[in-house]
N, C-alpha and C positions, 0 to 999 in steps of 0.2 A: 504493500500500500504506500502511495506517495502521501505522507502525512502533511505536506504543505497544502494538499488539496482537501484535507479533512474539513468538514463543516465547522468545527470549533477552532480551527487554526487561527483565524483573524481575531476571534474573541479572546482566546488564550493569550495571544501575543500582546494585545492591547491591555489586558488585565495585568499580565506580568510586567509590562513596561511601565505602567502607572505605579506599581509598587516599587519597581527599580528606581524610578525618578525620585521617589520619596522614601528613602531607606530610614529605618529606625533601629537603634541598638537595643540591647537586652533590657527588657522590662519598660521600654519606652515606646512600644509598638502601637500607640493609640490610634493613629490614622489607619494603619494596616488592619487592626482589629475592627474598626468601624466599617471599613470597606468590605471585609469578609462578612460581617454581620448583616450589612445591607443586602449582599448577594444571597445569603442563605434565607433571609426573611422574604426576599422576592420570590423564592422557590417554595415558600410556605414551610420552611424548616425552622423550628424554634431554635434559637441560638442565644447563648448568654456567656458573659465573662464568668469564669469559675469563681466561686465564693472566696472572698478574701484576696483576690488578685486584681491588679490594675489593668492588665492586658491579657491577651489570649482569648480563645473562644472554644466553646463546645456546642455542637449542634447535633440533633438526632433526627434522622430521616427514617421514618417508620414504614415498613412494608405493609402489604395488605393483610398478611397473616402473621401470627406470632412465630417466633423462632429464635435463632442465635443472634448475637450482636457482634458485628465486625467494626472495629475502630480503624480509621484511617488517619494517621498523624502527619501533619506538616509543620515544620519549624518555620518561623516567620521573621526572626531578627537578622539584622545586618551587622557588619563589622565596623569598628572605628578606624577606618583607613581611607585614604584619598583615592578616588577613581581616576585612572590615567588613560583609559581608552576613549576614543573620540565618538562613541555611539551617540546618535541624536537623543536617545533616552537616558543618557548618562545621569548620574546622581546630581540632584539639584542642591544637595546639602554638603557643604565643605567638610571633609574629614569623616564622612560616613558613606559606606558602599555595600551593596549586595555582592560581595566577592566570593560567596560560597554557594550561591544558587538558591537561597531560601525563598527568593521571590518566585522562582520557578516551582518550588515545592508548594507554595501557597496557591499558585495558579493551577497546578495539577489537581490538587484535592478539591479546589473550588470547581474545576472543570468536571470532576467526577460527579459532584452533586448536581451540576447543571445537566450533565449527560443522562444521569438516572432519571431526572425529572423530564427532560425533553423527549426521551425515548419511551416514557411511560413504563419504566421497568418496575416501578413500585408495586404494580398489580401482580407481578410475578415473584416478588420477594417474600420469603418466609423469615421474618426477623427485621433487623434494623441496622443501619449504618450510622455509626457515631463518628462525627468529624471533630478531630482535635487539632486546632490551630494553636501551636505552642510557642510561647515566648522563650527567650533567653537560653537557646541551645548552646550558643557560643560561650556562655558563662557556665554551662554544665548544670544549671539549677532548674531550668524550666519544666522538664518532665517531672522531676521530683515534686516541684511545687503544685503542678496540676494534679498529680496523684493524691497529694495531701488535701487538695480541694475536692476530691471525690469524683473526678471525671471518669474513672473506671467502674464506678458504681451507678446504680439507679438509672437505667438497668445495667447489670454487671456485664462487662465486656468478656467475650469468649475468645477472641483472637484480635491481634493488632498487626497492622502492616504500615510500613513507612518506606520512604525512598530518599535518594540523594542524587543530585546532578553529578555527572562523572565525565569530565572532559577527556579522560584517558581511554574511553571506549568511543568509537564513532557513533554518530547518531544513527538510529536504526537497530542498535543492540542494547541489551540490558544484561546486568550481572547479578547473581544471587549467591547466597552463602548457605551451606548446608547446616551449619550450626553457629559457631562464633563468627561474628562479623567485625567487631572492633575490640580493641584492648581497653583495659582499665586505664585511667589517667590519674596518676598520683604525683605529688610533688614532695620534695624533701629539702630540708636545710640542715646543715651541720654548722653550728656556731662553735668555733674552736678558740678557746681562751688560753693564751700563753703568757709570756713575760717579755716585754720589749727590752732591747739592748742595742748597743752599737754593733754594726756589722763586723767590726774588727774584733769584737769580744763575744762571740756567740755563746761561749761557755758560761757567761754571766746571766743569760736569759733562758727562756724556753721558747723555741722557734715554732710558731703555729703554721708557718708556711711549709716547713719540712714535714711536720706531722700531717698536714693536709695533703701534701703530695703523695705520701704513703697511702693515705686513705683513698685517694682517687684511683690508684692502681689496685687497691684491695677490692674496691667496689666491682671491678670487672671480674674478679675472682669469684664473687657471689654467683654471677651468671655461669661462669665456666666450671665451677666446682661444687656448687650447692644445689643446682637444678638438674633434673633429668635432662640429658641432651636432646630429647625429643620435645621438651617443654618450651613454650615461647616465654621469654623474659628479656627485658631490656632495661638497662640503667644508663641514662645519659646525663653527664654533668654539663650544665650550660653556663655556670657562673662560678668563678674562683676569684674572690676579691680580698685583697689584703695589701697593707703597706702604703707608704706615701713617698718614700725616698729610696735611692739605690743603695744607701749605706746604713740603713736602719732596719733591724729586725723588729717587726711590729708586735703589738700586744695580741692581736686577734686575726682570725681569718674566717671568711664565710664561703661555704660551698653549697650551691643549689643545683637541683636537677630534677629529672622526671623519671618515673618508673612506669613501665607498660607490661601488662601480663594479660593472658587470655583466661585465666582461672583464678578464683578467689584464693584457692589453696596456695598457688604460686605467689600471689600477692602477699599472703601472710608470711611465707618463708622468707621473702626478700626483706620485708619490714623487720622480722626478727633478726636476721643476719646483720642488717644495718645497725640495730641496737647493740648487738654483740661487738661489732667493729668499733663503735663509739666507746664502749667500755675498754676494749683492748687498746685503743689509742691513748686513753687516759693512763693506763698502766704502763704502756711502753714509752711514752714521751713526756709524761708529767703534765700534760695539758688538761684542761677541763672542756668537756664536749657536751653540747646540748643538741639533741636530734629532734627536729620537728617534722613529723611525717603526716602528710595530709592526703586523705583519700577523696578525690574529686568526683570521678565518675567510675562506676564499676564496669567490668567486662560486659560487652553486649553479646549475649548468647541467645540465638534464636531457637525456634522449635523446628525439628527436622520435617515433621509432617506438614507444618505450615509452609516451610520453604519449598518442599516438593510440590505442593498444590499450587503455590504461586508460580513455580517454574512451569507447570503444565498450562496454567492460565496464560502466561506470557507466550508460551510456544504456540498456543492457538491463534494469538494475534500476530506474532512476528515470524513464526516458523522456528523450529527447534535450533536451527543453525545460528540464530541470532540471540539465543539465550545462553549465557555463559555461567559456569560455576566459578566463583572467584575465591582466591585465598584470603584469609582474614587480614585486616589492616591493623597496624599498630597505632593508628589514629583513634581518637575517642569519639563517642556518640552517646548522648544522654537518653536516647531511645532505650538504652540498657535498663533504666529504671522501670520502664514499661514491661520489657521482656522478663524482668524478675517477677512480675505480678501475673502476667497472662502470656500464653503462647504467642509468638510473633515471628515475623520474617521481614527482612530488610532487602531492598532492591536498589542497585545502582542503575541510573538512567544515562546511557551514553548520550553525550551532547557535544562531542568534539567534531570538528569538520575542518580538516587541513586545507581544503580548497578555498574555504571562506576565511582562513586565518584564525579560526576559533580553536586555538591550540594551547591557550594559557591555563596554568594550573589553578586549582582552588586556592583562595586567599591571595591570588595575584592581583595587583591593582589594574591589570589588563584583562582580567577574566570576563568572558562572555560566553553565551551558549547558542547552539543552533536550536532555534525555537521549534523546529519540527519534532524535537524530543517531547514537547509538551503534550500534543494530542496523542502521540504514541503511548506515553505513560498513562494518560487518561483512559485509553482503550484497554490497556493491560489491567488497570485497577477496576475498571468497569466489568471486565471479564471475570476478575477475581471475585467481585461481588456476586455476579451471576452464579458462579460455580459454588460459592460458599453458602449463599442464601437461596439457592434454587428450590 
């Protein structure tokens, strides 16, 4: 199918571009929320901001007969960065940009609602579709907040699906994950307190830089020697800050980084080994070490049956040759909070097009998408609704 000829192509493009021109960062998505609310209510879909939240939306499209509840989630926040591409619909707000495709996600799920309504598929539905337009994914808190506000209840959700634009696949293809799709996102800080002295007299002080350097090397040993070699685990140090002059051993050092894992058990092992390294550093070098370990987003682990069924729905629309199984990403995704509560599946939507110069990565100031991906994804999710609620 040529998705640029799809009946919803122009509508989806206009809807997405309007959101793209008016990006809003985490928990500030008031205009985007209002636009989505107007759209759902025009389709007679009751929609409301979740209780206790300022932005985000939940809407329930009820089929003709009772049955299961399928949640379709779209994140809607933008990034605090300057857009540098020259598109006519580029951001009108300095320093804010939809560089991760969340404008596309919002348009896709809005398009599914419109498609179900326009094609009068409600009469065939046994159950309901719950639309979750979620704020603050980039902050890693939006899904958790929406769950706390009760969006998976009343009626309770039986399955949840989500998607993400993916410029690393060409438009016309989608990718799925059999189980885990994203890693946990944790951060850590080691605050190392030593004793400053002149660089010419190191024996009179306690060098936090030397201790910290040993720690950085030891952290990689956690991955290489404390984890099963078949297990995914990653420790990256992104910051080592200490000192102010070339000939002074400073009082303190700060080391910060991130941990990524695919399983909670692996996450616990790494945190425990880091704490042991901190205590060992104190004993070995005479420093004082404070470890601050923060769990930001858990691993996103989908349901194999939900993934297989979404695969078959996508294959009906695109052909099996255009539906790929992907390896898990070490990036994070707060849809993980939802898959901890209900079975779910996550789909990558190919939106790259080399011929059009649409080759830039997510979170690039030059990112843009081939909008033919929008009606493609609408049709895949519409088919998933048909298959699940038939």
